[in-house]
DONUFI-878248 format. One record per residue (C-alpha): residue in three letters; x, y, z. Coordinates in Angstrom, 1 decimal. Layout:
N
<site code="Ala" X="X" Y="Y" Z="Z"/>
...
END
This chain:
402
<site code="Met" X="2.1" Y="-17.0" Z="-26.3"/>
<site code="Asn" X="0.3" Y="-17.8" Z="-23.0"/>
<site code="Thr" X="-2.9" Y="-15.8" Z="-22.3"/>
<site code="Gln" X="-4.3" Y="-16.3" Z="-18.9"/>
<site code="Leu" X="-6.2" Y="-14.5" Z="-16.1"/>
<site code="Lys" X="-3.8" Y="-12.9" Z="-13.7"/>
<site code="Thr" X="-4.8" Y="-12.3" Z="-10.1"/>
<site code="Lys" X="-1.8" Y="-10.2" Z="-9.0"/>
<site code="Asn" X="-1.5" Y="-7.2" Z="-6.7"/>
<site code="Thr" X="-4.2" Y="-4.6" Z="-7.1"/>
<site code="Gly" X="-3.4" Y="-1.8" Z="-9.4"/>
<site code="Ile" X="-0.3" Y="-3.5" Z="-10.9"/>
<site code="Phe" X="-1.0" Y="-6.2" Z="-13.4"/>
<site code="Cys" X="-4.1" Y="-6.4" Z="-15.7"/>
<site code="Asp" X="-6.3" Y="-9.5" Z="-15.9"/>
<site code="His" X="-6.0" Y="-9.5" Z="-19.7"/>
<site code="Gly" X="-3.1" Y="-10.1" Z="-22.0"/>
<site code="Pro" X="-0.2" Y="-12.5" Z="-22.3"/>
<site code="Ser" X="1.7" Y="-13.8" Z="-19.3"/>
<site code="Asn" X="5.2" Y="-15.3" Z="-19.2"/>
<site code="Trp" X="5.6" Y="-15.0" Z="-22.9"/>
<site code="Gln" X="9.1" Y="-15.3" Z="-24.4"/>
<site code="Ser" X="9.8" Y="-15.2" Z="-28.1"/>
<site code="Ser" X="13.6" Y="-15.3" Z="-28.0"/>
<site code="Gln" X="15.9" Y="-17.3" Z="-25.6"/>
<site code="Thr" X="18.9" Y="-15.2" Z="-26.4"/>
<site code="Gly" X="19.8" Y="-11.5" Z="-26.5"/>
<site code="Thr" X="21.2" Y="-8.7" Z="-24.4"/>
<site code="Leu" X="18.2" Y="-8.7" Z="-22.1"/>
<site code="Ser" X="17.8" Y="-12.5" Z="-21.9"/>
<site code="Thr" X="15.4" Y="-13.6" Z="-19.0"/>
<site code="Lys" X="14.8" Y="-10.0" Z="-18.0"/>
<site code="Arg" X="11.2" Y="-9.7" Z="-16.8"/>
<site code="Leu" X="9.2" Y="-7.1" Z="-18.7"/>
<site code="Ala" X="6.1" Y="-5.3" Z="-17.4"/>
<site code="Val" X="4.2" Y="-3.4" Z="-20.1"/>
<site code="Lys" X="1.9" Y="-0.4" Z="-19.6"/>
<site code="Asp" X="-1.5" Y="-1.3" Z="-21.0"/>
<site code="Val" X="-1.3" Y="1.1" Z="-23.9"/>
<site code="Phe" X="1.2" Y="-0.9" Z="-26.1"/>
<site code="Ala" X="-0.2" Y="-3.2" Z="-28.8"/>
<site code="Val" X="0.5" Y="-6.9" Z="-28.7"/>
<site code="Lys" X="-0.7" Y="-8.9" Z="-31.7"/>
<site code="Gly" X="-4.0" Y="-10.6" Z="-31.0"/>
<site code="Glu" X="-4.6" Y="-8.7" Z="-27.7"/>
<site code="Arg" X="-6.7" Y="-5.8" Z="-26.6"/>
<site code="Asn" X="-5.8" Y="-2.8" Z="-24.5"/>
<site code="Ser" X="-7.9" Y="-1.0" Z="-21.9"/>
<site code="Ala" X="-5.8" Y="2.2" Z="-21.6"/>
<site code="Gly" X="-7.0" Y="2.2" Z="-18.0"/>
<site code="Asn" X="-10.7" Y="2.5" Z="-19.0"/>
<site code="Pro" X="-13.3" Y="-0.3" Z="-19.3"/>
<site code="Cys" X="-15.2" Y="1.6" Z="-22.0"/>
<site code="Trp" X="-12.1" Y="1.7" Z="-24.1"/>
<site code="Phe" X="-11.4" Y="-2.0" Z="-23.5"/>
<site code="Lys" X="-15.0" Y="-2.9" Z="-24.5"/>
<site code="Ala" X="-14.7" Y="-1.1" Z="-27.8"/>
<site code="Ala" X="-11.1" Y="-2.2" Z="-28.6"/>
<site code="Lys" X="-10.3" Y="-4.7" Z="-31.3"/>
<site code="Pro" X="-7.4" Y="-7.2" Z="-31.1"/>
<site code="Ala" X="-4.2" Y="-5.6" Z="-32.3"/>
<site code="Gln" X="-3.0" Y="-6.6" Z="-35.8"/>
<site code="Gln" X="0.7" Y="-6.1" Z="-35.0"/>
<site code="Thr" X="2.8" Y="-5.8" Z="-31.9"/>
<site code="Ala" X="4.3" Y="-2.4" Z="-31.1"/>
<site code="Ser" X="7.9" Y="-2.2" Z="-32.4"/>
<site code="Ser" X="9.2" Y="-1.1" Z="-29.0"/>
<site code="Val" X="7.7" Y="-4.3" Z="-27.4"/>
<site code="Asn" X="9.0" Y="-6.4" Z="-30.3"/>
<site code="Asn" X="12.5" Y="-5.1" Z="-29.9"/>
<site code="Leu" X="12.6" Y="-5.9" Z="-26.2"/>
<site code="Met" X="11.1" Y="-9.4" Z="-26.9"/>
<site code="Asp" X="13.7" Y="-10.0" Z="-29.6"/>
<site code="Ala" X="16.4" Y="-9.1" Z="-27.0"/>
<site code="Gly" X="15.2" Y="-12.0" Z="-24.8"/>
<site code="Cys" X="12.8" Y="-10.4" Z="-22.4"/>
<site code="Val" X="10.0" Y="-12.4" Z="-20.7"/>
<site code="Phe" X="6.7" Y="-10.6" Z="-21.0"/>
<site code="Lys" X="5.2" Y="-10.8" Z="-17.5"/>
<site code="Gly" X="2.0" Y="-8.9" Z="-18.2"/>
<site code="Phe" X="0.2" Y="-5.7" Z="-19.1"/>
<site code="Thr" X="0.2" Y="-3.2" Z="-16.2"/>
<site code="His" X="-2.5" Y="-0.8" Z="-15.1"/>
<site code="Thr" X="-2.4" Y="2.9" Z="-16.0"/>
<site code="Asp" X="-4.4" Y="6.0" Z="-15.0"/>
<site code="Glu" X="-7.2" Y="6.5" Z="-17.5"/>
<site code="Leu" X="-5.9" Y="7.1" Z="-21.0"/>
<site code="Ala" X="-2.6" Y="8.0" Z="-19.2"/>
<site code="Tyr" X="-4.1" Y="11.5" Z="-18.4"/>
<site code="Ser" X="-2.9" Y="11.7" Z="-14.8"/>
<site code="Leu" X="0.2" Y="11.8" Z="-12.7"/>
<site code="Glu" X="-1.4" Y="10.4" Z="-9.6"/>
<site code="Gly" X="-1.3" Y="6.6" Z="-10.0"/>
<site code="Asn" X="-4.9" Y="5.8" Z="-9.0"/>
<site code="Asn" X="-7.4" Y="4.2" Z="-11.3"/>
<site code="Ile" X="-11.1" Y="4.5" Z="-10.2"/>
<site code="His" X="-11.9" Y="1.2" Z="-12.1"/>
<site code="Tyr" X="-8.9" Y="-0.9" Z="-11.3"/>
<site code="Gly" X="-7.5" Y="0.5" Z="-8.1"/>
<site code="Ala" X="-4.3" Y="2.2" Z="-7.0"/>
<site code="Ala" X="-0.9" Y="0.5" Z="-6.9"/>
<site code="Gln" X="0.6" Y="1.0" Z="-3.4"/>
<site code="Asn" X="4.2" Y="2.1" Z="-3.5"/>
<site code="Pro" X="6.3" Y="-1.0" Z="-2.7"/>
<site code="Asn" X="9.1" Y="1.2" Z="-1.3"/>
<site code="Leu" X="6.8" Y="3.4" Z="0.8"/>
<site code="Lys" X="3.8" Y="1.7" Z="2.2"/>
<site code="Gly" X="0.6" Y="3.6" Z="2.3"/>
<site code="His" X="1.8" Y="6.0" Z="-0.5"/>
<site code="Val" X="1.1" Y="6.2" Z="-4.2"/>
<site code="Cys" X="3.4" Y="5.1" Z="-7.0"/>
<site code="Gly" X="2.6" Y="8.1" Z="-9.2"/>
<site code="Gly" X="1.2" Y="7.9" Z="-12.7"/>
<site code="Ser" X="0.3" Y="7.3" Z="-15.2"/>
<site code="Ser" X="2.8" Y="4.4" Z="-15.6"/>
<site code="Met" X="1.9" Y="3.2" Z="-12.1"/>
<site code="Gly" X="1.6" Y="-0.5" Z="-12.7"/>
<site code="Ser" X="5.0" Y="-0.7" Z="-14.5"/>
<site code="Ala" X="6.6" Y="1.3" Z="-11.7"/>
<site code="Ala" X="5.1" Y="-0.8" Z="-8.9"/>
<site code="Ala" X="6.0" Y="-4.1" Z="-10.7"/>
<site code="Val" X="9.7" Y="-3.0" Z="-10.9"/>
<site code="Ala" X="9.8" Y="-1.5" Z="-7.4"/>
<site code="Gly" X="8.2" Y="-4.6" Z="-6.0"/>
<site code="Asn" X="10.6" Y="-7.0" Z="-7.8"/>
<site code="Leu" X="7.8" Y="-8.5" Z="-9.9"/>
<site code="Ala" X="9.7" Y="-7.2" Z="-13.1"/>
<site code="Asp" X="13.1" Y="-6.0" Z="-14.1"/>
<site code="Ile" X="12.0" Y="-3.5" Z="-16.7"/>
<site code="Gly" X="8.9" Y="-1.4" Z="-16.6"/>
<site code="Leu" X="7.9" Y="-0.2" Z="-20.1"/>
<site code="Gly" X="5.7" Y="2.9" Z="-20.1"/>
<site code="Thr" X="5.0" Y="6.2" Z="-21.6"/>
<site code="Asp" X="5.9" Y="9.8" Z="-20.6"/>
<site code="Thr" X="3.8" Y="12.7" Z="-21.9"/>
<site code="Gly" X="3.8" Y="15.1" Z="-19.0"/>
<site code="Gly" X="5.9" Y="13.1" Z="-16.5"/>
<site code="Ser" X="4.4" Y="9.6" Z="-16.4"/>
<site code="Ile" X="7.8" Y="7.9" Z="-16.2"/>
<site code="Arg" X="9.7" Y="10.5" Z="-14.2"/>
<site code="Ile" X="7.2" Y="11.0" Z="-11.4"/>
<site code="Pro" X="6.8" Y="7.2" Z="-10.6"/>
<site code="Ala" X="10.6" Y="6.9" Z="-10.8"/>
<site code="Ser" X="11.0" Y="9.7" Z="-8.2"/>
<site code="Tyr" X="8.2" Y="8.3" Z="-5.9"/>
<site code="Cys" X="9.3" Y="4.7" Z="-6.1"/>
<site code="Gly" X="13.1" Y="5.1" Z="-6.0"/>
<site code="Leu" X="13.7" Y="3.9" Z="-9.5"/>
<site code="Phe" X="15.9" Y="4.9" Z="-12.5"/>
<site code="Gly" X="13.7" Y="6.2" Z="-15.3"/>
<site code="Ile" X="14.0" Y="7.9" Z="-18.6"/>
<site code="Arg" X="11.9" Y="10.1" Z="-20.8"/>
<site code="Pro" X="13.7" Y="9.9" Z="-24.1"/>
<site code="Ser" X="13.9" Y="12.8" Z="-26.6"/>
<site code="His" X="10.7" Y="13.2" Z="-28.4"/>
<site code="Asn" X="10.2" Y="11.0" Z="-31.5"/>
<site code="Val" X="13.6" Y="9.1" Z="-31.2"/>
<site code="Ile" X="11.7" Y="5.9" Z="-30.5"/>
<site code="Glu" X="8.9" Y="4.8" Z="-32.9"/>
<site code="Lys" X="5.4" Y="5.1" Z="-31.3"/>
<site code="Asp" X="3.6" Y="2.6" Z="-33.6"/>
<site code="Gly" X="1.2" Y="0.4" Z="-31.8"/>
<site code="Leu" X="0.9" Y="3.0" Z="-29.0"/>
<site code="Ile" X="-2.5" Y="4.4" Z="-27.8"/>
<site code="Pro" X="-1.7" Y="8.1" Z="-28.0"/>
<site code="Leu" X="-2.5" Y="10.8" Z="-25.4"/>
<site code="Ala" X="-0.9" Y="13.9" Z="-26.9"/>
<site code="Pro" X="1.3" Y="13.0" Z="-29.8"/>
<site code="Pro" X="3.4" Y="16.2" Z="-29.7"/>
<site code="Phe" X="4.6" Y="15.1" Z="-26.3"/>
<site code="Asp" X="4.2" Y="11.3" Z="-26.1"/>
<site code="Thr" X="7.4" Y="9.3" Z="-25.6"/>
<site code="Val" X="8.2" Y="5.7" Z="-24.9"/>
<site code="Gly" X="10.1" Y="5.4" Z="-21.6"/>
<site code="Trp" X="11.2" Y="2.8" Z="-19.1"/>
<site code="Leu" X="12.0" Y="2.1" Z="-15.4"/>
<site code="Thr" X="14.6" Y="-0.1" Z="-13.8"/>
<site code="Gln" X="16.2" Y="-0.6" Z="-10.4"/>
<site code="Ser" X="19.7" Y="0.1" Z="-11.8"/>
<site code="Ala" X="21.3" Y="2.6" Z="-14.1"/>
<site code="Glu" X="23.2" Y="-0.1" Z="-15.8"/>
<site code="Leu" X="20.0" Y="-1.9" Z="-16.9"/>
<site code="Leu" X="18.4" Y="1.4" Z="-17.8"/>
<site code="Glu" X="21.3" Y="1.9" Z="-20.3"/>
<site code="Lys" X="21.1" Y="-1.6" Z="-21.6"/>
<site code="Val" X="17.4" Y="-1.2" Z="-22.5"/>
<site code="Gly" X="18.4" Y="2.0" Z="-24.2"/>
<site code="Asp" X="20.9" Y="0.1" Z="-26.4"/>
<site code="Val" X="17.9" Y="-2.0" Z="-27.6"/>
<site code="Leu" X="15.3" Y="0.7" Z="-28.0"/>
<site code="Leu" X="17.2" Y="3.8" Z="-29.0"/>
<site code="Pro" X="18.6" Y="4.4" Z="-32.5"/>
<site code="Ser" X="22.3" Y="4.8" Z="-33.2"/>
<site code="Gln" X="23.6" Y="7.9" Z="-31.6"/>
<site code="Ala" X="27.0" Y="9.4" Z="-30.9"/>
<site code="Ile" X="28.0" Y="8.8" Z="-27.2"/>
<site code="Asn" X="29.7" Y="11.9" Z="-25.9"/>
<site code="Ser" X="31.5" Y="12.4" Z="-22.6"/>
<site code="Val" X="29.3" Y="14.7" Z="-20.6"/>
<site code="Asn" X="31.7" Y="17.0" Z="-18.8"/>
<site code="Thr" X="29.6" Y="20.1" Z="-17.9"/>
<site code="Leu" X="26.9" Y="20.4" Z="-15.3"/>
<site code="Val" X="24.4" Y="23.2" Z="-15.9"/>
<site code="Ile" X="22.6" Y="24.6" Z="-12.8"/>
<site code="Cys" X="19.4" Y="26.7" Z="-12.7"/>
<site code="Glu" X="19.1" Y="27.9" Z="-9.1"/>
<site code="Pro" X="15.5" Y="29.1" Z="-9.3"/>
<site code="Leu" X="14.3" Y="25.6" Z="-9.9"/>
<site code="Phe" X="15.2" Y="24.7" Z="-6.4"/>
<site code="Glu" X="12.6" Y="27.1" Z="-5.1"/>
<site code="Leu" X="9.9" Y="24.9" Z="-6.8"/>
<site code="Val" X="10.3" Y="22.0" Z="-4.4"/>
<site code="Ser" X="9.0" Y="21.6" Z="-0.9"/>
<site code="Pro" X="11.0" Y="23.6" Z="1.7"/>
<site code="Ala" X="11.9" Y="20.4" Z="3.5"/>
<site code="Leu" X="13.5" Y="19.0" Z="0.4"/>
<site code="Gln" X="15.5" Y="22.1" Z="-0.7"/>
<site code="Ala" X="18.5" Y="21.3" Z="1.6"/>
<site code="Pro" X="18.7" Y="17.6" Z="0.6"/>
<site code="Leu" X="18.5" Y="18.6" Z="-3.0"/>
<site code="Lys" X="21.3" Y="21.1" Z="-2.6"/>
<site code="Gln" X="23.3" Y="18.4" Z="-0.9"/>
<site code="Leu" X="22.8" Y="16.2" Z="-3.9"/>
<site code="Leu" X="24.0" Y="18.9" Z="-6.1"/>
<site code="Lys" X="27.1" Y="19.4" Z="-4.0"/>
<site code="Lys" X="27.8" Y="15.7" Z="-4.2"/>
<site code="Thr" X="27.2" Y="15.7" Z="-8.0"/>
<site code="Lys" X="29.4" Y="18.7" Z="-8.9"/>
<site code="Pro" X="32.8" Y="17.0" Z="-8.4"/>
<site code="Tyr" X="32.0" Y="14.4" Z="-11.0"/>
<site code="Phe" X="31.8" Y="17.1" Z="-13.7"/>
<site code="Lys" X="34.8" Y="19.0" Z="-15.0"/>
<site code="His" X="32.9" Y="22.2" Z="-15.7"/>
<site code="His" X="29.9" Y="23.9" Z="-14.1"/>
<site code="Lys" X="27.8" Y="26.8" Z="-15.5"/>
<site code="Asn" X="24.7" Y="28.6" Z="-14.6"/>
<site code="Phe" X="21.6" Y="28.3" Z="-16.7"/>
<site code="Glu" X="20.9" Y="31.7" Z="-18.2"/>
<site code="Leu" X="17.2" Y="32.5" Z="-17.4"/>
<site code="Pro" X="16.5" Y="35.9" Z="-18.8"/>
<site code="Asn" X="13.1" Y="36.2" Z="-17.2"/>
<site code="Ile" X="12.0" Y="34.5" Z="-14.0"/>
<site code="Ser" X="8.3" Y="34.7" Z="-15.2"/>
<site code="Leu" X="9.1" Y="32.0" Z="-17.8"/>
<site code="Leu" X="9.1" Y="29.5" Z="-15.0"/>
<site code="Ser" X="5.6" Y="30.5" Z="-13.9"/>
<site code="Glu" X="4.3" Y="30.1" Z="-17.5"/>
<site code="Leu" X="5.6" Y="26.6" Z="-17.9"/>
<site code="Ala" X="2.7" Y="24.6" Z="-16.4"/>
<site code="Asp" X="-0.1" Y="26.5" Z="-18.0"/>
<site code="Ser" X="1.6" Y="26.5" Z="-21.4"/>
<site code="Phe" X="2.1" Y="22.7" Z="-21.2"/>
<site code="Arg" X="-1.5" Y="22.2" Z="-20.0"/>
<site code="Ile" X="-2.8" Y="24.1" Z="-23.0"/>
<site code="Leu" X="-0.7" Y="22.5" Z="-25.6"/>
<site code="Gln" X="-1.2" Y="19.0" Z="-24.2"/>
<site code="Gly" X="-4.9" Y="19.6" Z="-23.9"/>
<site code="Arg" X="-5.3" Y="20.8" Z="-27.5"/>
<site code="Ala" X="-3.4" Y="17.7" Z="-28.7"/>
<site code="Ile" X="-5.6" Y="15.4" Z="-26.6"/>
<site code="Ala" X="-8.7" Y="17.1" Z="-28.0"/>
<site code="Lys" X="-7.6" Y="16.5" Z="-31.6"/>
<site code="Val" X="-6.9" Y="12.8" Z="-30.9"/>
<site code="His" X="-9.8" Y="11.8" Z="-28.7"/>
<site code="Lys" X="-12.6" Y="14.3" Z="-29.4"/>
<site code="Asp" X="-14.8" Y="11.9" Z="-31.4"/>
<site code="Trp" X="-14.5" Y="9.1" Z="-28.9"/>
<site code="Leu" X="-15.1" Y="11.4" Z="-25.9"/>
<site code="Gln" X="-18.3" Y="12.6" Z="-27.4"/>
<site code="Leu" X="-19.9" Y="9.3" Z="-28.5"/>
<site code="Pro" X="-23.5" Y="9.7" Z="-27.6"/>
<site code="Glu" X="-24.4" Y="6.0" Z="-27.6"/>
<site code="His" X="-21.5" Y="4.9" Z="-25.3"/>
<site code="Pro" X="-20.2" Y="7.9" Z="-23.3"/>
<site code="Pro" X="-17.0" Y="6.9" Z="-21.5"/>
<site code="Gln" X="-17.0" Y="7.0" Z="-17.7"/>
<site code="Phe" X="-14.0" Y="8.7" Z="-16.0"/>
<site code="Ala" X="-12.9" Y="9.6" Z="-12.5"/>
<site code="Pro" X="-14.1" Y="13.1" Z="-11.7"/>
<site code="Ala" X="-10.7" Y="14.7" Z="-12.0"/>
<site code="Ile" X="-9.9" Y="13.1" Z="-15.3"/>
<site code="Ala" X="-13.4" Y="13.9" Z="-16.7"/>
<site code="Ala" X="-12.8" Y="17.5" Z="-15.7"/>
<site code="Arg" X="-9.5" Y="17.5" Z="-17.5"/>
<site code="Phe" X="-11.0" Y="16.1" Z="-20.7"/>
<site code="Lys" X="-13.7" Y="18.8" Z="-20.5"/>
<site code="Met" X="-11.1" Y="21.4" Z="-20.1"/>
<site code="Ala" X="-9.1" Y="20.1" Z="-23.1"/>
<site code="Leu" X="-12.2" Y="20.2" Z="-25.4"/>
<site code="Ala" X="-12.8" Y="23.9" Z="-24.4"/>
<site code="Leu" X="-9.3" Y="25.2" Z="-25.1"/>
<site code="Thr" X="-9.1" Y="27.7" Z="-28.0"/>
<site code="Ala" X="-6.7" Y="28.2" Z="-30.9"/>
<site code="Gln" X="-5.7" Y="31.6" Z="-29.4"/>
<site code="Glu" X="-4.7" Y="29.9" Z="-26.1"/>
<site code="Glu" X="-2.7" Y="27.4" Z="-28.1"/>
<site code="Lys" X="-0.9" Y="30.2" Z="-30.1"/>
<site code="Glu" X="0.1" Y="32.0" Z="-26.9"/>
<site code="Ala" X="1.3" Y="28.7" Z="-25.4"/>
<site code="Leu" X="3.3" Y="27.9" Z="-28.5"/>
<site code="Asn" X="5.1" Y="31.2" Z="-28.0"/>
<site code="Val" X="6.2" Y="30.1" Z="-24.5"/>
<site code="Gln" X="7.3" Y="26.7" Z="-25.9"/>
<site code="Thr" X="9.5" Y="28.5" Z="-28.6"/>
<site code="Gln" X="11.1" Y="30.6" Z="-25.9"/>
<site code="Trp" X="12.0" Y="27.4" Z="-23.9"/>
<site code="Gln" X="13.3" Y="25.6" Z="-26.9"/>
<site code="Thr" X="15.6" Y="28.6" Z="-27.6"/>
<site code="Leu" X="16.7" Y="28.7" Z="-24.0"/>
<site code="Ile" X="17.6" Y="25.0" Z="-23.9"/>
<site code="Ala" X="19.5" Y="25.3" Z="-27.2"/>
<site code="Lys" X="21.5" Y="28.2" Z="-25.8"/>
<site code="Asn" X="22.3" Y="26.6" Z="-22.5"/>
<site code="Leu" X="22.8" Y="22.9" Z="-23.4"/>
<site code="Asn" X="24.9" Y="21.0" Z="-25.9"/>
<site code="Ser" X="26.1" Y="17.5" Z="-26.6"/>
<site code="Thr" X="28.5" Y="17.5" Z="-23.7"/>
<site code="Ser" X="26.4" Y="19.3" Z="-21.0"/>
<site code="Cys" X="23.4" Y="18.4" Z="-18.9"/>
<site code="Leu" X="21.0" Y="20.3" Z="-16.6"/>
<site code="Phe" X="20.6" Y="19.3" Z="-13.0"/>
<site code="Leu" X="17.0" Y="19.7" Z="-11.9"/>
<site code="Pro" X="14.5" Y="18.4" Z="-9.4"/>
<site code="Thr" X="12.2" Y="15.7" Z="-10.7"/>
<site code="Thr" X="9.3" Y="16.2" Z="-8.3"/>
<site code="Pro" X="8.5" Y="18.9" Z="-5.8"/>
<site code="Thr" X="7.6" Y="16.4" Z="-3.1"/>
<site code="Thr" X="8.1" Y="12.7" Z="-2.2"/>
<site code="Ala" X="5.2" Y="10.3" Z="-2.8"/>
<site code="Pro" X="1.9" Y="11.5" Z="-1.4"/>
<site code="Lys" X="-0.2" Y="9.2" Z="0.7"/>
<site code="Leu" X="-2.8" Y="7.1" Z="-0.9"/>
<site code="Gly" X="-6.1" Y="9.0" Z="-1.1"/>
<site code="Ala" X="-4.5" Y="12.4" Z="-0.5"/>
<site code="Asp" X="-5.8" Y="15.4" Z="-2.5"/>
<site code="Thr" X="-3.1" Y="16.0" Z="-5.1"/>
<site code="Ser" X="-5.1" Y="18.5" Z="-7.2"/>
<site code="Ala" X="-2.8" Y="21.4" Z="-6.3"/>
<site code="Leu" X="0.3" Y="19.3" Z="-6.6"/>
<site code="Arg" X="-0.4" Y="18.5" Z="-10.2"/>
<site code="Met" X="0.5" Y="21.9" Z="-11.6"/>
<site code="Gln" X="3.6" Y="22.1" Z="-9.3"/>
<site code="Ile" X="4.8" Y="18.9" Z="-10.8"/>
<site code="Ile" X="4.2" Y="20.0" Z="-14.3"/>
<site code="Thr" X="6.2" Y="23.2" Z="-13.8"/>
<site code="Leu" X="9.2" Y="20.9" Z="-13.4"/>
<site code="Ser" X="8.3" Y="18.2" Z="-15.9"/>
<site code="Ala" X="7.3" Y="20.6" Z="-18.7"/>
<site code="Ile" X="10.8" Y="21.7" Z="-19.3"/>
<site code="Ala" X="11.8" Y="18.5" Z="-21.1"/>
<site code="Gly" X="8.4" Y="18.2" Z="-22.7"/>
<site code="Leu" X="8.3" Y="21.6" Z="-24.2"/>
<site code="Ser" X="11.9" Y="21.4" Z="-25.4"/>
<site code="Arg" X="11.7" Y="17.8" Z="-26.7"/>
<site code="Ser" X="14.7" Y="16.9" Z="-24.4"/>
<site code="Ala" X="15.8" Y="13.7" Z="-22.8"/>
<site code="Gln" X="15.5" Y="13.4" Z="-19.0"/>
<site code="Val" X="16.7" Y="10.7" Z="-16.6"/>
<site code="His" X="15.7" Y="10.4" Z="-12.9"/>
<site code="Leu" X="18.4" Y="9.1" Z="-10.6"/>
<site code="Pro" X="17.1" Y="7.9" Z="-7.2"/>
<site code="Leu" X="20.2" Y="8.8" Z="-5.3"/>
<site code="Ala" X="18.9" Y="10.7" Z="-2.3"/>
<site code="Asn" X="19.2" Y="9.3" Z="1.2"/>
<site code="Leu" X="16.5" Y="11.1" Z="3.1"/>
<site code="Ala" X="16.3" Y="10.7" Z="6.9"/>
<site code="Asn" X="12.7" Y="9.6" Z="6.7"/>
<site code="Gly" X="13.4" Y="6.9" Z="4.2"/>
<site code="His" X="11.2" Y="8.3" Z="1.5"/>
<site code="Pro" X="12.5" Y="7.6" Z="-2.0"/>
<site code="Tyr" X="13.8" Y="10.8" Z="-3.7"/>
<site code="Gly" X="16.5" Y="11.9" Z="-6.1"/>
<site code="Phe" X="17.1" Y="14.3" Z="-9.0"/>
<site code="Ser" X="17.2" Y="14.5" Z="-12.8"/>
<site code="Leu" X="19.7" Y="15.1" Z="-15.5"/>
<site code="Met" X="18.4" Y="16.5" Z="-18.8"/>
<site code="Met" X="20.1" Y="16.8" Z="-22.1"/>
<site code="Ser" X="19.0" Y="18.4" Z="-25.4"/>
<site code="His" X="17.3" Y="16.4" Z="-28.1"/>
<site code="Asn" X="19.0" Y="13.3" Z="-29.6"/>
<site code="Asn" X="21.6" Y="13.0" Z="-26.8"/>
<site code="Asp" X="19.8" Y="10.1" Z="-25.1"/>
<site code="Lys" X="22.7" Y="7.6" Z="-25.1"/>
<site code="Ser" X="25.1" Y="10.2" Z="-23.8"/>
<site code="Leu" X="22.7" Y="10.9" Z="-21.0"/>
<site code="Leu" X="22.2" Y="7.2" Z="-20.1"/>
<site code="Ala" X="26.0" Y="6.7" Z="-20.1"/>
<site code="Cys" X="26.4" Y="9.7" Z="-17.9"/>
<site code="Ala" X="23.7" Y="8.5" Z="-15.5"/>
<site code="Thr" X="25.4" Y="5.0" Z="-15.2"/>
<site code="Gln" X="28.8" Y="6.6" Z="-14.5"/>
<site code="Leu" X="27.3" Y="9.1" Z="-12.0"/>
<site code="Ala" X="25.4" Y="6.4" Z="-10.1"/>
<site code="Ala" X="28.7" Y="4.4" Z="-9.9"/>
<site code="Tyr" X="30.5" Y="7.5" Z="-8.7"/>
<site code="Phe" X="27.8" Y="8.0" Z="-5.9"/>
<site code="Lys" X="28.2" Y="4.4" Z="-4.8"/>
<site code="Gln" X="32.0" Y="4.7" Z="-4.6"/>
<site code="Glu" X="31.7" Y="8.0" Z="-2.7"/>
<site code="Thr" X="29.3" Y="6.3" Z="-0.2"/>
<site code="Leu" X="31.7" Y="3.4" Z="0.3"/>
<site code="Thr" X="34.7" Y="5.7" Z="0.9"/>
END
């Protein structure tokens, strides 16, 4: 394994960790370049999790994370660790210590976080596969902003050993690619054996369209119109109470925050080496530590309602059409504090229901900004969802050609 200092684009590759490491010359992903978010263990290496204080205290890993091992066994070439927002607790894609990765497909704009480096590496053709994590949207948001295919798998279908946690009840191992075909091939390596069903029903929840920027509502509806003919059946998502949408973001914020506090409380409160964070992330950790058991109980009630709704509306042959992000990528340095909760309102649906969600970058906006939409399936239908995404992307391409 080669370990060397890497002086690559700001905000993309870390200076530490292996470079151009390949453990297998053969496999279904042979020679595919792999960029790995700096929260995955590699034997003998340390991780920063986006924070110098964490890196300083970290010890070399005893074992490589099984998700990384599986990709290496399939023939991948490990290009390097990639930068992340601090402890992956942000959707912005800007690290106060290591910089912000500029969006390769939209200059002057962010990649989104927290898997920013992995997204930038793939979008900038520095890697073929970007391995990352998705807790509250950290694969899906960069996929939307950078024009990539990305998946947040069902919760706990992929082992999370060797992974620095953020909020274990929501943490997932996800990945980004430039094509739906490669996204599916990676799934064949990382996902367990699952039945692959033909997805023939598109489920539509109209109120979700009102959660995106007014300028994007018409393009999104056009994408839906173009998607519909691919599916044999269409049905409306039965939302008994519109207020359930307004409770999504806060419920997720509370449940994620409580989980973060349980995992990181001791480290956050070390008197001898207090970690230094960007102001917004420091405020988030402070909020998490102040949350109460009563708030958690109320949020769990909302989660239960959403799990019931998803079970009622989705099955092994149906998927939900939904916006991935309410806007395209913000400009570098823009104030995104208000945008965060708008994003979480959309991304929390999969998180709270433990569902699988794929972003498809199939929009063709007049201003050239990357954008698209998501398909979501209920828990443990990941391979069906990936197969559907591959076929739908091919359908879009054919429709464009004709």
